[in-house]
N, C-alpha and C positions, 0 to 999 in steps of 0.2 A: 100436593105436588105431584111433578110428572116423573114417570121414571128416567127420562132424559136429563132432568134436572137434578134428581138425587143423585144419579150418577156422576154429574161432572161436578157437585159438591163432593162426592165422594173422592173423587180423583185430585181435584183441588187439595184435599186435606192430605193426602198421602204425600208423603216425601222419598223419592225416591233414591235422593242421595245421601251418602253416609254424611252423620254429622259429622265425624271426628277422623281427620285423613290416616290416625294412626288406630283404627278400630280393630288390626288384626287382620281385615280381611284381604288378601291380595288374590285377585281372579284376574288371569290374562289366558288367552290362547295363544300356544305355540304351535298348533298344528301347521302342516305344509300345505297350502291349497291344492287341491287334485282337482284336474277339470274335468276327469272320466267320474258317471255315476258309480255310486255302490249297487253293486248286483244284489237283489233283494234275498236271494237264497242263501246267501251268508248269515242273514240274521236271524234264519229260523231256529240254530240249534242254541244260540245264546239266550234267544228270547223264550224258548221252551223252559229252560232251566231259570230263569227267572219268574214266568206262570206259575212254576210248580211251588214257589215258595210266597208268603206274603210279602209286602215291600219294606215290613217292620223289621224283618229276617235278613233283608240284603246286605251286603258288606261290597267292599271294594272287590273282590274276588269275582264276585257275581256280575259288577257293573261294567268293569273294565275291559273286558270282550268287545262289548257294544259299544263302548267308548272308543274303541280305538279304531273298529270300523267305520265309523261315524266321520270320526276326527277330518276336517278339511275334504268333506265331500260335499258337493252343491246337492245333490240330493241323491235319492235311492230308486232305482230302475226295478219297477214293479212288473212289467210286461212281459208277454211270454214265460218262457220257462224260468223265470227271475223271482218265481212268487212261492 
């Protein structure tokens, strides 16, 4: 069986929808869309803090600064002095 056929069969077998509507997962986005990109330099400090720990040790206090920076942003500007 070719790789393409295996991948196609694998994707057919997966279900991406919740089987029960009351499964306890409520995911929705409340971010207000922003037209301006995020300046990449603002991600440096939070990214450094995350990279100093293994992912298993991350908690909400480590992740929320990045989540708040990225919320509603269409893209990250990494040009010029933004990196």
